[in-house]
C-alpha positions in Angstrom: 0.8 31.4 17.9 2.4 30.5 21.2 5.5 31.4 23.2 7.2 30.5 26.5 8.5 32.9 29.1 10.7 31.7 32.0 11.0 33.6 35.3 12.7 32.8 38.6 11.0 33.0 42.0 13.4 33.4 45.0 12.7 31.7 48.2 14.3 34.2 50.8 14.3 31.6 53.6 16.0 28.8 51.7 17.9 30.8 49.2 16.6 28.5 46.4 15.3 29.5 43.0 12.2 28.0 41.4 11.8 28.3 37.7 8.3 28.7 36.3 7.2 28.6 32.7 4.1 30.3 31.3 2.5 29.4 28.0 1.0 32.2 26.1 -1.5 31.2 23.4 -2.4 33.7 20.7 -5.6 33.0 18.7 -7.4 34.9 16.0 -10.3 36.9 17.3 -13.6 35.9 15.7 -16.5 38.0 17.0 -19.4 35.6 16.3 -20.4 32.2 15.0 -22.7 31.0 12.2 -25.1 29.8 14.9 -25.4 33.3 16.3 -25.8 34.6 12.7 -28.8 32.2 12.3 -30.6 33.8 15.2 -31.3 36.9 13.0 -31.0 35.1 9.7 -34.7 35.0 8.8 -34.9 38.7 8.4 -31.7 39.1 6.4 -31.8 36.0 4.1 -30.3 36.7 0.7 -29.7 34.2 -2.1 -26.3 35.5 -3.1 -25.2 35.8 0.5 -26.2 32.1 1.1 -24.2 30.9 -1.8 -21.2 33.1 -0.7 -21.3 31.6 2.8 -21.6 28.1 1.7 -18.8 28.5 -0.9 -16.5 29.7 1.9 -17.5 26.7 4.1 -16.8 24.3 1.3 -13.5 26.0 0.5 -12.5 25.6 4.1 -13.5 21.9 4.1 -11.5 21.3 0.9 -8.4 22.7 2.6 -9.0 20.8 5.8 -9.4 17.5 3.9 -6.4 18.2 1.7 -4.4 18.3 5.0 -5.6 14.8 5.9 -8.0 16.0 8.6 -11.6 14.8 9.1 -13.4 17.4 11.3 -16.2 15.1 12.5 -18.1 17.9 14.4 -18.9 20.5 11.8 -21.8 22.5 13.1 -22.9 26.2 12.9 -21.4 26.7 16.4 -18.0 25.6 15.1 -18.0 27.9 12.1 -16.8 31.4 12.9 -16.7 34.8 11.3 -13.5 36.8 11.5 -13.2 40.6 11.7 -13.5 40.8 7.9 -16.7 38.7 7.9 -15.0 35.7 6.3 -15.7 32.1 7.3 -13.3 30.2 9.6 -13.7 26.6 10.6 -12.7 25.9 14.2 -13.0 23.5 17.2 -11.0 20.5 16.0 -11.4 18.7 19.3 -13.0 15.6 17.7 -11.0 15.8 14.5 -9.3 12.7 13.0 -5.8 13.4 11.7 -5.0 10.8 9.0 -1.5 9.7 8.1 -1.9 8.8 4.4 1.7 8.1 3.8 1.8 5.4 6.5 -1.5 3.8 5.3 0.0 3.8 1.9 3.3 2.2 2.8 1.9 -0.4 5.2 -0.4 -1.7 2.5 2.0 -1.1 -0.5 -1.1 0.2 -2.3 -2.5 3.7 -1.3 -6.0 4.1 0.1 -8.1 5.8 -2.6 -9.5 9.2 -1.9 -8.9 10.7 1.5 -8.2 7.6 3.5 -10.0 5.9 6.3 -10.4 6.2 10.1 -10.3 2.8 11.8 -10.9 3.8 15.4 -14.6 2.9 15.4 -15.3 6.0 17.4 -18.9 6.1 18.7 -21.0 9.1 19.2 -18.9 12.0 17.9 -20.4 15.1 16.5 -23.8 16.7 17.2 -27.0 14.9 16.6 -28.6 16.8 13.6 -25.2 17.1 11.9 -23.8 13.6 12.6 -23.5 11.3 9.5 -25.4 7.9 9.7 -22.1 5.9 9.4 -20.7 7.6 12.5 -23.9 6.9 14.5 -23.9 3.3 13.3 -20.2 2.9 14.2 -19.1 1.8 10.8 -15.5 0.6 10.9 -14.5 2.7 7.9 -15.2 6.4 7.6 -13.7 9.1 5.5 -14.1 12.8 4.8 -17.7 12.3 3.6 -18.9 12.5 7.2 -18.1 16.3 7.0 -20.0 16.6 3.7 -23.1 15.2 5.4 -22.8 17.9 8.2 -22.2 20.5 5.5 -25.5 19.4 3.8 -27.5 20.1 7.0 -25.8 23.5 7.3 -26.5 24.1 3.6 -30.2 23.5 4.3 -30.2 26.0 7.2 -28.6 28.6 5.0 -31.4 28.3 2.6 -34.3 27.7 5.1 -34.3 30.3 7.9 -36.4 29.3 10.9 -38.7 31.5 12.9 -38.6 29.6 16.1 -36.5 26.9 17.8 -39.4 24.5 17.7 -39.8 24.9 14.0 -36.0 24.2 13.6 -36.3 21.1 15.7 -39.2 19.6 13.9 -37.9 20.3 10.4 -34.4 19.1 11.1 -35.8 16.0 12.8 -37.7 15.1 9.6 -34.6 15.8 7.6 -32.5 13.6 9.8 -34.8 10.7 10.3 -36.8 10.6 7.0 -34.5 12.5 4.7 -37.4 14.8 3.8 -37.2 18.5 3.3 -40.4 20.7 3.4 -42.3 20.4 0.1 -42.8 24.1 -0.3 -39.0 24.7 0.1 -38.2 21.9 -2.4 -40.6 23.5 -4.9 -39.1 27.0 -4.4 -35.5 25.8 -4.6 -35.4 22.6 -6.8 -31.6 22.9 -7.6 -30.7 23.4 -4.0 -33.1 20.5 -3.0 -31.3 18.2 -5.4 -27.9 19.2 -4.0 -29.2 18.6 -0.5 -30.3 15.1 -1.3 -26.8 14.3 -2.6 -25.1 15.7 0.5 -27.4 13.8 2.8 -27.3 10.5 0.9 -27.0 7.6 3.4 -24.2 6.1 1.2 -21.0 8.1 1.8 -19.6 7.1 -1.6 -22.5 8.9 -3.3 -22.0 12.2 -1.5 -19.9 14.8 -3.4 -16.5 15.8 -2.1 -15.6 19.4 -1.3 -13.5 19.6 -4.4 -16.3 18.2 -6.6 -18.7 20.8 -5.2 -16.4 23.6 -5.9 -15.8 22.4 -9.5 -19.3 21.5 -10.5 -22.2 22.4 -8.2 -21.7 26.0 -7.0 -22.5 29.1 -9.1 -19.4 30.2 -11.0 -17.5 33.3 -10.1 -15.7 35.8 -12.3 -12.4 34.5 -11.0 -13.4 31.0 -12.0 -14.1 32.1 -15.6 -10.8 34.0 -15.8 -8.9 31.0 -14.3 -10.5 28.6 -16.8 -9.4 30.9 -19.7 -5.8 30.8 -18.4 -6.0 27.0 -18.1 -7.2 26.6 -21.6 -4.4 28.8 -22.9 -1.8 26.7 -20.9 -3.1 23.5 -22.6 -2.7 25.0 -26.1 0.4 23.2 -27.6 0.8 25.8 -30.4 1.5 28.7 -28.1 3.5 28.1 -25.0 3.8 31.8 -24.0 1.3 31.7 -21.1 2.6 28.3 -19.9 6.1 29.7 -19.8 5.0 32.8 -17.9 3.2 30.7 -15.3 6.2 28.4 -14.8 8.4 31.5 -14.5 6.2 33.0 -11.8 6.1 29.7 -9.9 9.9 29.6 -9.8 10.3 33.3 -8.9 13.3 33.3 -6.6 12.0 36.2 -4.4 8.8 34.4 -3.7 10.5 31.1 -3.1 12.9 32.7 -0.6 10.0 34.3 1.2 8.3 30.9 1.6 11.5 29.2 2.8 11.7 31.7 5.7 8.8 29.8 7.2 9.5 26.2 6.3 6.9 23.6 6.9 7.4 21.9 10.3 7.7 18.4 8.6 10.7 19.5 6.6 12.7 19.8 9.8 12.0 16.2 10.7 14.0 13.3 9.5 12.4 10.0 8.4 15.0 8.1 10.5 17.0 9.0 13.5 20.7 9.6 13.0 21.6 6.5 15.2 19.7 4.3 12.7 22.0 5.0 9.8 24.5 2.2 10.7 21.7 -0.2 11.3 20.2 0.6 7.9 23.6 0.0 6.3 23.8 -3.4 8.0 20.2 -4.3 6.9 21.1 -3.4 3.3 24.3 -5.5 3.4 22.4 -8.5 4.9 19.7 -8.1 2.2 22.3 -8.1 -0.6 23.9 -11.2 0.8 20.6 -13.1 0.8 19.7 -11.9 -2.7 23.1 -12.7 -4.2 23.1 -16.2 -2.6 20.2 -16.9 -4.9 22.3 -15.7 -7.8 20.4 -12.4 -8.4 22.1 -9.5 -10.1 21.4 -5.9 -9.3 19.3 -3.8 -11.8 19.7 -0.3 -10.6 16.6 1.9 -10.9 16.8 5.6 -11.4 15.0 7.4 -8.5 13.7 10.0 -10.9 12.2 9.7 -14.3 10.3 11.8 -16.8 6.5 11.4 -16.8 5.9 9.3 -19.9 2.2 8.4 -19.6 2.9 4.6 -19.5 1.4 2.5 -16.7 -0.8 5.2 -15.4 -2.6 3.1 -12.8 -0.5 4.7 -10.0 -0.1 8.1 -11.6 -2.5 9.8 -9.2 -0.5 8.5 -6.2 3.1 9.3 -7.3 5.2 12.3 -6.1 5.5 14.6 -9.1 8.1 17.3 -9.5 7.9 20.3 -11.9 11.3 21.5 -13.2 12.1 25.1 -14.0 11.9 24.2 -17.7 8.3 23.0 -17.3 9.0 19.3 -17.5 7.1 16.9 -15.2 9.2 14.3 -13.3 8.2 11.5 -11.0 10.0 10.2 -7.9 10.2 6.4 -7.9 6.9 5.0 -6.5 7.8 1.3 -6.8 10.7 -0.6 -8.2 9.0 -3.2 -10.4 7.6 -1.3 -13.3 10.9 0.3 -14.4 12.5 -3.1 -14.2 9.8 -4.6 -16.4 10.3 -1.9 -19.0 14.0 -2.8 -19.1 13.3 -6.5 -19.5 10.9 -5.8 -22.3 13.4 -3.4 -24.1 16.2 -6.0 -23.9 13.9 -9.0 -24.6 15.3 -10.9 -21.6 13.7 -14.4 -21.3 15.4 -15.5 -18.1 17.1 -13.6 -15.2 17.1 -13.0 -11.5 17.4 -9.5 -10.2 17.4 -7.5 -7.0 17.2 -3.9 -6.2 17.4 -2.0 -2.9 16.3 1.6 -3.1 14.0 4.3 -1.7 10.4 4.6 -2.8 8.5 7.8 -2.3 5.0 8.6 -1.1 3.0 11.8 -1.1 2.6 13.3 2.4 -0.5 15.0 3.8 -1.0 18.6 2.7 2.1 20.5 1.9 4.6 18.3 3.8 7.7 17.0 2.0 7.3 13.6 0.5 8.1 10.5 2.6 10.5 7.8 1.6 10.8 4.2 2.6 13.6 1.7 2.0 12.4 -1.2 -0.1 14.1 -4.4 -1.4 12.8 -6.2 -4.5 13.7 -9.7 -5.8 12.4 -11.0 -9.1 12.6 -14.1 -11.3 11.9 -13.8 -15.0 11.1 -17.1 -16.7 10.6 -20.6 -15.3 7.6 -22.6 -14.1 5.2 -20.6 -12.0 4.8 -22.6 -8.7 8.5 -23.3 -8.6 9.7 -19.7 -9.1 6.9 -18.6 -6.7 8.3 -20.9 -4.0 11.8 -19.6 -4.5 10.7 -16.0 -4.2 9.0 -16.7 -0.9 12.1 -18.7 0.2 14.2 -15.6 -0.5 11.9 -13.4 1.5 11.8 -15.8 4.4 15.6 -16.2 4.3 15.8 -12.5 4.8 13.0 -12.0 7.3 14.3 -14.8 9.5 17.5 -12.8 10.0 15.4 -10.2 11.9 12.3 -12.0 13.2 11.5 -15.3 15.0 10.2 -17.9 12.5 7.4 -18.8 14.8 6.0 -15.2 14.6 5.9 -15.3 10.7 2.7 -15.9 8.8 2.3 -16.3 5.0 -1.0 -15.5 3.5 -1.9 -16.8 0.0 -4.6 -16.1 -2.5 -5.1 -16.6 -6.3 -6.9 -14.2 -8.5 -8.9 -16.9 -10.2 -9.9 -18.2 -6.7 -10.9 -14.8 -5.5 -13.1 -14.4 -8.6 -14.7 -17.8 -8.1 -15.5 -17.1 -4.5 -17.1 -13.7 -5.5 -19.2 -15.5 -8.0 -20.2 -18.2 -5.5 -21.2 -15.5 -3.0 -23.1 -13.6 -5.7 -21.2 -10.3 -5.5 -22.1 -8.2 -8.6 -19.2 -7.8 -11.1 -19.3 -4.0 -11.0 -19.0 -3.9 -7.2 -16.2 -6.5 -6.7 -13.4 -4.0 -6.7 -15.0 -1.8 -4.1 -15.9 -4.8 -2.0 -12.3 -6.0 -2.1 -10.9 -2.6 -1.2 -13.4 -2.3 1.7 -12.6 -5.8 3.1 -8.9 -5.2 2.7 -9.0 -2.1 4.9 -11.4 -3.4 7.5 -11.1 -7.2 7.7 -8.0 -8.6 6.1 -5.7 -6.7 8.5 -6.7 -9.3 11.1 -5.6 -12.9 11.3 -8.0 -15.4 9.7 -10.2 -17.2 12.3 -9.1 -15.0 15.1 -11.6 -13.4 17.6 -10.8 -9.8 16.4 -11.6 -10.7 12.8 -14.8 -12.5 13.7 -16.0 -9.5 15.8 -15.5 -7.2 12.8 -18.5 -8.7 11.0 -20.9 -7.1 13.4 -19.4 -3.7 12.4 -18.9 -4.1 8.7 -22.2 -5.8 7.9 -24.1 -2.5 7.9 -21.6 -0.9 5.6 -21.7 -3.8 3.2 -25.5 -3.5 3.1 -25.9 0.2 3.0 -22.8 1.8 1.4 -21.9 -1.1 -1.0 -25.5 -2.1 -1.4 -25.1 -5.8 -1.2 -28.0 -8.0 -0.4 -28.4 -9.9 2.9 -27.8 -13.2 1.1 -24.5 -12.0 -0.5 -23.3 -10.6 2.9 -24.1 -13.9 4.6 -22.2 -15.8 1.9 -19.1 -13.5 2.3 -19.3 -14.1 6.0 -19.4 -17.8 5.4 -16.5 -17.5 3.0 -14.5 -15.8 5.7 -15.3 -18.6 8.2 -14.7 -21.6 5.9 -12.3 -20.4 3.2 -9.8 -18.4 5.2 -7.4 -20.3 7.4 -4.9 -23.1 7.5 -3.9 -23.9 3.9 -4.4 -27.7 3.9 -7.9 -27.5 5.5 -9.1 -24.6 3.3 -7.9 -26.3 0.1 -10.0 -29.4 0.8 -13.1 -27.2 1.5 -12.6 -25.2 -1.6 -12.3 -28.3 -3.8 -15.5 -29.6 -2.4 -17.3 -26.2 -3.0 -15.9 -25.0 -6.3 -15.5 -28.4 -8.1 -17.7 -27.1 -11.0 -15.3 -24.2 -11.8 -12.4 -25.2 -14.0 -10.4 -22.1 -13.5 -10.8 -22.3 -9.7 -9.7 -26.0 -9.8 -6.6 -25.0 -11.8 -5.9 -22.3 -9.2 -6.2 -24.9 -6.5 -3.8 -27.2 -8.3 -1.3 -24.4 -8.6 -1.6 -23.7 -4.9 -1.1 -27.4 -4.1 2.1 -27.6 -6.2 3.3 -24.4 -4.7 2.8 -25.8 -1.1 4.7 -29.0 -2.0 7.7 -26.9 -3.2 7.7 -25.0 0.1 7.6 -28.2 2.1 10.7 -29.4 0.2 12.5 -26.4 1.6 11.1 -27.1 5.1 9.2 -23.8 5.3 7.7 -24.1 8.8 6.0 -20.8 9.0 2.2 -20.8 9.3 0.7 -20.8 5.8 -2.8 -19.6 5.5 -5.2 -19.1 2.5 -7.2 -15.9 2.6 -9.7 -15.8 -0.3 -10.9 -12.3 0.7 -7.4 -10.8 0.5 -7.0 -8.7 -2.6 -3.6 -8.3 -4.4 -1.4 -5.5 -3.0 -0.9 -4.0 -6.4 -2.9 -3.9 -9.6 -0.5 -5.9 -11.7 -0.5 -9.1 -9.5 -2.4 -11.9 -11.2 -2.7 -15.6 -10.5 -1.0 -16.5 -7.2 0.0 -13.7 -4.9 1.0 -13.5 -1.2 1.7 -11.3 1.8 4.1 -12.1 4.7 3.3 -10.8 8.2 4.9 -11.0 11.6 3.2 -10.7 15.0 6.5 -10.1 16.7 6.5 -6.7 18.5 2.7 -6.6 18.6 0.7 -6.8 21.9 0.1 -10.4 22.9 -3.6 -9.8 23.0 -3.7 -8.3 19.5 -4.4 -10.2 16.3 -2.9 -7.3 14.3 0.1 -8.3 12.3 3.0 -6.2 10.8 3.1 -6.5 7.0 6.7 -7.2 6.0 6.5 -8.3 2.3 4.1 -8.6 -0.6 4.5 -10.3 -3.9 3.1 -12.4 -6.7 3.0 -13.2 -10.3 2.8 -10.2 -12.7 2.6 -11.7 -16.2 0.0 -9.1 -17.2 2.5 -6.3 -16.5 5.1 -8.0 -18.7 2.6 -8.6 -21.5 1.6 -4.9 -21.5 5.3 -3.8 -21.7 6.2 -6.3 -24.4 6.5 -5.0 -27.9 4.1 -6.7 -30.2 6.8 -6.7 -32.9 8.9 -9.1 -30.9 8.8 -12.6 -32.3 9.1 -14.2 -28.8 6.4 -14.3 -26.3 6.9 -12.4 -23.0 8.2 -14.7 -20.2 6.5 -15.3 -16.9 7.5 -13.1 -14.0 7.2 -13.3 -10.2 8.6 -11.0 -7.5 8.5 -9.9 -4.0 8.8 -6.4 -2.4 10.1 -6.2 1.2 9.8 -3.3 3.6 13.4 -3.2 4.8 12.9 -0.3 7.2 10.6 -2.5 9.3 13.7 -4.6 10.2 15.0 -1.7 12.3 14.9 -3.0 15.9 13.1 -1.2 18.7 16.3 -1.2 20.5 19.0 0.7 18.4 21.8 -1.3 20.1 20.3 -4.6 18.9 22.5 -6.8 16.6 20.8 -7.1 13.2 23.3 -9.7 12.0 26.3 -8.8 9.9 26.6 -10.3 6.4 29.1 -13.1 5.9 32.0 -12.9 3.4 30.7 -12.8 -0.2 32.0 -15.0 -3.0 31.5 -14.4 -6.7 31.2 -18.0 -7.9 27.7 -19.5 -8.6 26.7 -23.2 -8.7 24.0 -24.7 -10.9 22.4 -27.9 -9.5 21.4 -30.1 -12.5 19.7 -33.5 -13.0 20.1 -36.4 -15.3 17.0 -38.5 -15.8 14.8 -39.5 -12.9 11.9 -37.3 -14.2 13.9 -34.1 -13.3 14.5 -34.9 -9.6 12.9 -31.6 -8.7 12.6 -32.2 -5.0 16.2 -33.5 -4.8 17.5 -30.4 -6.7 15.6 -28.1 -4.4 16.9 -29.9 -1.3 20.5 -29.7 -2.5 20.3 -26.1 -3.5 18.8 -25.2 -0.1 21.8 -26.9 1.6 24.2 -24.7 -0.5 22.2 -21.5 0.3 22.5 -22.4 4.0 26.3 -22.6 3.6 26.3 -19.2 2.0 27.1 -20.7 -1.4 25.5 -19.0 -4.4 23.4 -21.6 -6.1 20.4 -22.1 -8.3 18.6 -24.6 -10.4 16.5 -24.5 -13.6 13.0 -23.7 -12.4 11.3 -26.4 -14.4 10.0 -29.8 -13.3 12.0 -31.8 -15.8 14.5 -29.8 -17.8 16.6 -31.5 -20.5 20.4 -31.5 -20.4 20.6 -29.0 -23.2 18.2 -26.7 -21.4 20.4 -26.9 -18.3 23.6 -26.2 -20.2 21.9 -23.3 -22.0 20.7 -21.9 -18.6 24.3 -22.1 -17.3 25.6 -20.3 -20.4 22.9 -17.6 -20.2 23.7 -16.9 -16.5 27.5 -17.2 -16.8 27.7 -20.2 -14.5 30.8 -22.4 -14.7 30.3 -24.9 -11.9 27.6 -27.5 -12.4 26.6 -30.2 -9.8 24.8 -33.2 -11.4 22.6 -35.6 -9.5 21.2 -38.8 -10.9 18.6 -41.3 -9.6 21.2 -44.0 -9.6 23.8 -41.9 -7.9 21.4 -40.9 -5.1 19.9 -44.4 -4.5 23.0 -46.6 -5.0 26.3 -44.8 -4.7 25.2 -41.6 -2.9 27.5 -39.7 -5.3 27.1 -36.4 -7.2 29.2 -35.2 -10.0 30.9 -31.7 -9.9 31.9 -30.3 -13.3 33.7 -27.0 -14.0 33.2 -25.9 -17.6 36.3 -23.6 -17.8 38.7 -25.9 -16.1 37.2 -28.9 -18.0 37.5 -31.0 -14.9 34.9 -33.1 -13.1 34.9 -35.2 -9.9 32.5 -37.6 -8.2 31.8 -36.4 -4.6 29.9 -38.0 -1.8 26.6 -36.1 -1.3 27.4 -35.6 2.4 30.7 -33.9 1.5 29.4 -31.7 -1.3 29.1 -28.6 0.8 32.6 -29.0 2.2 34.1 -29.7 -1.2 32.4 -26.7 -2.9 33.4 -24.4 -0.1 37.1 -25.3 -0.4 37.0 -25.3 -4.2 35.3 -21.9 -4.3 37.8 -20.4 -1.8 40.6 -21.6 -4.2 38.6 -20.3 -7.3 38.8 -24.0 -8.6 42.4 -23.2 -9.6 44.2 -25.7 -7.3 44.7 -29.0 -9.3 44.6 -31.0 -6.1 40.9 -30.5 -5.6 40.2 -32.7 -8.6 42.4 -35.6 -7.5 
């Protein structure tokens, strides 16, 4: 505890008063440390007492880790005994405080387990207790560094030393060779096995504190009693015990007592009050962009009952228990509920948007965090074309808040990533772990930049030791980063020359080429890079996926980028949701998720750009003959978007007239603009047709934006517009 007292000191000569503030810090008194206990430990060693002390240490670590803290300097000198002789872990001067919710949101996929520390801190900790990955300056560490330290302390609890020299020699062998005394291993085989696991050079193979408590420590009477209660709770036939437990949890007297000391984080707001108007403007601008592409809102419920479907993210969602014992989930992402609705209604073609809050678990007992997210999706259509429009939508929105020159689009393809892993020789069973590791250590840097290149000197050791890849595989991954990550046109040519034998990779390269051509039709000038080491941001993205970054607001010397949007194709998610009894096949689907709160300016007084006046009439740009005139349709629809006219086109290369009329009917579009090869090359005319008015008119292509703007403002009801 701490408190402040203020007193005034009078200066008799000057008649002035000087205020002084004293800080009083109140700390719990702990009479001794475990290190002091070890000095007399050899004469008082007791098996039960050793297990008791180690259990309390592990329980303390489990609590610390659950709060998002890595101690990084766990030694007997930092383990204290209170006046009741219970263990207390102290001295957090070198601790790393993780912010899981920020890691989660920035990457749109949560870091598994405890999270990572990316500071590359060098020699933290004390020699005998310092984990190998800390000494070797691995770029990615987690709470397993504390489990290594706990392993050395565990050995000291079970192996008292007579002299300081004996301790030094034995712990040196344990540290450098991983060898414990043979006589000790023979006497305590179970403890020796646990020690080997705790001191394993590979952090991923060390048990966590929770795993130790659940599986490796001798059971207590309380554990047996608790297991009996848990078994009774899980019995569906008799809900008496479950109801009693729920009733106790929701006991109002206990809840009121807890609320008298609320968690500090509950007093804090995610956003400052002066941001509320800016957020409103960002939401309105986002709606304008989405509606311009003829998307309709599909509202997602922020809370839904836990149903056991799509459980891939179930361990990461915010769950809420009701007083009736039902389990609810706060919305983790906006796409899965939408896909369930599409499957239930058997929709084959639509565009949708949603702007809502998504929620993330906070560290420890803090209240959940929420983030404003905007989703735009296209159901149906040809993959490269719809993919290009989704990125066009994201860029139209991002450009309202960021300089185009600062925006970078990174692309990858699932088939391409698999082909590169096969080419590099990464074992199938390790590819997921390798992808996650590279994502958190390498992919956050720009391809071909100095910071990214320098990371290889740090991550090489972790790839070899923790992920157990061979030197040859690591070298090939390094080569892939150098040759296959960078400018799209250059990388595509290199990949075609290297992966020519892989049919699926060649098909992926063809898809990327078509996709890039579509972007060029819309004059997308942002830097486009291919990053074959970039994994998808969510489990359901397959085929082509992308991430959009901005360097704006980052230090000029930094190659770090701010992640603004992620997206890709998610046919697999649609197929899993589609009922097998449906006669129709599930349509293709592509979407983008945009982190709207990142559009908040650093200066609250900045102008975020107010939306323009909205109209409710949509235009469908159609073609007659000419092989579909895809490029021409895309160019014309882009002109209409720029003029804030809602417009779209059938996302196919060469749709028939019937398909275009059916598309207009399905999407309730009454105004059609037809372009023909002859009209474009000879007369420079396009035909405007209104289905309800049963009117049509030939308009010069240069005047089409002006004509449609006037006609839409008059709702096409003034007869003079057709004359």
